C-alpha positions as CSV (number, residue, x, y, z in Angstrom):
1,X,-8.1,22.1,2.8
2,X,-9.4,18.9,0.9
3,X,-7.5,20.0,-2.1
4,X,-4.5,20.2,-0.5
5,X,-4.8,16.6,1.3
6,X,-5.0,14.9,-2.2
7,X,-2.4,16.8,-3.7
8,X,-0.3,16.1,-1.0
9,X,0.7,11.9,-1.9
10,X,0.6,13.1,-5.7
11,X,3.4,15.1,-4.4
12,X,4.9,13.0,-2.1
13,X,4.6,10.1,-5.2
14,X,6.2,12.8,-7.6
15,X,9.8,13.3,-5.2
16,X,9.3,9.3,-4.8
17,X,9.2,8.4,-8.7
18,X,12.1,11.2,-9.2
19,X,14.1,9.2,-6.7
20,X,14.2,5.8,-8.2
21,X,17.3,4.9,-9.2
22,X,16.9,1.2,-10.5
23,X,13.9,-0.8,-12.3
24,X,10.8,-0.9,-10.4
25,X,10.3,-4.5,-8.6
26,X,6.8,-5.8,-7.3
27,X,5.7,-7.7,-4.3
28,X,1.6,-8.9,-4.3
29,X,-0.3,-9.9,-1.1
30,X,-4.2,-11.6,-1.8
31,X,-5.9,-11.0,0.9
32,X,-8.9,-13.1,-0.2
33,X,-12.7,-13.1,0.2
34,X,-13.9,-10.0,2.6
35,X,-16.4,-8.3,3.4
36,X,-16.9,-4.1,2.6
37,X,-18.4,-3.9,6.3
38,X,-15.1,-5.3,8.0
39,X,-11.3,-3.4,8.1
40,X,-8.5,-5.6,7.0
41,X,-5.2,-5.2,9.1
42,X,-2.5,-7.6,8.6
43,X,1.3,-7.1,9.4
44,X,4.3,-8.5,6.6
45,X,8.0,-9.0,6.9
46,X,10.3,-8.2,3.3
47,X,13.7,-8.0,3.4
48,X,13.7,-4.3,1.7
49,X,14.9,-1.6,4.2
50,X,12.2,0.8,3.2
51,X,12.9,4.6,4.4
52,X,9.0,5.7,2.9
53,X,5.9,4.5,2.0
54,X,3.0,6.6,-0.5
55,X,-0.7,4.4,-0.6
56,X,-2.3,5.6,-3.5
57,X,-5.6,5.5,-2.5
58,X,-7.0,6.5,0.7
59,X,-8.4,2.7,1.1
60,X,-4.9,1.6,2.4
61,X,-3.3,2.8,5.5
62,X,0.4,2.0,5.7
63,X,3.1,2.0,8.9
64,X,6.8,0.9,7.8
65,X,8.5,0.0,10.7
66,X,12.6,-1.6,10.9
67,X,12.4,-5.1,11.5
68,X,15.0,-7.8,11.6
69,X,16.2,-8.0,8.9
70,X,14.3,-5.5,7.0
71,X,11.0,-4.2,7.2
72,X,7.4,-5.1,8.4
73,X,4.3,-3.3,6.6
74,X,1.5,-2.5,9.0
75,X,-1.4,-2.2,6.7
76,X,-5.4,-1.2,7.2
77,X,-7.3,-1.6,4.1
78,X,-11.0,-0.8,4.2
79,X,-13.1,-1.9,1.8
80,X,-16.4,0.0,2.2
81,X,-17.6,1.4,-0.9
82,X,-16.3,-1.5,-3.3
83,X,-17.6,-4.5,-4.5
84,X,-15.9,-7.3,-6.6
85,X,-12.2,-8.3,-7.0
86,X,-9.9,-5.0,-6.6
87,X,-6.5,-3.8,-6.5
88,X,-4.7,-1.2,-4.8
89,X,-1.5,-0.5,-4.7
90,X,1.6,1.5,-2.5
91,X,4.7,1.9,-3.7
92,X,7.7,1.5,-1.4
93,X,11.0,2.9,-1.8
94,X,14.2,0.5,0.2
95,X,17.1,2.3,1.3
96,X,19.0,2.3,-2.3
97,X,16.7,4.3,-3.9
98,X,15.2,1.7,-5.4
99,X,11.3,1.6,-5.9
100,X,8.7,-1.4,-5.1
101,X,5.1,-1.8,-5.6
102,X,3.2,-3.4,-3.5
103,X,0.2,-4.6,-4.8
104,X,-2.7,-5.4,-2.5
105,X,-5.6,-8.2,-3.7
106,X,-9.0,-8.2,-2.2
107,X,-11.9,-10.2,-3.7
108,X,-14.9,-7.9,-2.0
109,X,-18.0,-8.7,-1.2
110,X,-21.7,-7.2,-0.7
111,X,-23.3,-8.7,2.3
112,X,-26.4,-7.3,1.4
113,X,-26.4,-9.5,-2.0
């Protein structure tokens, strides 16, 4: 069961990458300094209409909903186990089958150090 859970995101990502038609675009969000012990929840509105999203790390959960002029991305980042500067990626596929990489940056601080 664990193997299936780990392979499913890879399979979805492969399908996403194989159906993307155009050159990949990129969006970056800086979450700033965060503590290892806190979960960060952010909401961003983007102009693209997103039809699927795949996080490349279990530490990032993403929910996509339609917005007024595009899509709303609800992101939860769990920095447990990280320390220092990190970048996590989420792959988005828009309604035109264009691939967009969402990069989440953060500086994770260990409160005990």
